[in-house]
N, C-alpha and C positions, 0 to 999 in steps of 0.2 A: 457127300450126303446131300440129298435134295432138300430144298427149303421147306417143303411140307412134311419132312421127316422130323422136324424139330418140335419140341414141346417146351413152353415157357414154364419156369419154376422159380420159386423164391427160396433163398437160403440165408441163414444168419451166419456171419463171420465175425470173429474177433477183430477189433479195429486194426490191430497190427497186421493181421493176415490180409485185410482189405487193402491196406497201404502197400504191402508187398505185391499183391496182385496187380494193383494199378501201376506200380513202378515197372513190374515185369512186362505188362501189356504195352506200355509206352516204349520201353527199352527194345522190345521185339517188333514194334509197329503192328500190333495185333489188338483185337478187341479183348476185353476181359473175358467175355464168353468163350472166345477161341482158346485163350490160355487155360481156362478152367476145363474145357473139353479135352485139351491135350494132356493136362495133368491127370484127369480122370482116366483117360484111355491108357496112359502109361501105368498108372497105379492099378487099374482093374485088369490089365492084360497079364499080370504076373511078372512083368519086367522090373518091378520095383514098387515099393509102397512109399508114397509121399508122406513124410513125417510132419508133425505140426510145426517143426522148425523150418520147413521148406526143403529139407534135404531128401535124398532118396535112399532107402534102405534096400540094398541089393540082396537077393536071395539066390544062392547058386542053383542053377537049373537042375543039376544032378543031385541035389539034396533030396534024401528020401522024404523029407518033411515038406518040400515045396508044394506038393499037391494038396496038402491039408491046411496050410497056413491060411487063416482068415475064414475057415468054414463055419466056425461057431462063435457065438457071442455069449458070454456068461453074465455080463453086467457088472462083474467084479472089476474094480479099477485099481486095487492095491496089491494085486497078486505078486508083483516083483518084490515088494517089501515084506509082504505077509505070507510068502509061499510056504513056510513051515506050518503055519496055522492051517492052510488049505490042504497040504499034503499029509500032515501028521496029527491034526486036530487041536494043536495048541502052539503058541509062539515059542521060539527057541528059548526065550528068557524063562520059560516055565519048565524047561527040561531039567531033569535031575542028572547030574554028571556022574 
């Protein structure tokens, strides 16, 4: 990429992520910017999504869902715990057996 193709930006990171980013940059002999660009490229290319814990979640390329993962954002952050509420209108604890 040419030097004039870059745009400066500011981001806010949790302290622990910044610490890990600095460590990774030193370990690999790269700038923090280069490490961030590589992580973003890998995450945005569909080859994996970088998790907040620094790992990579692999999505099988042949998965029928691979093409739609990440297309929408709902703003809902508790769907894994409260999925019954979102699917059926009330939490499981309120179901009648």
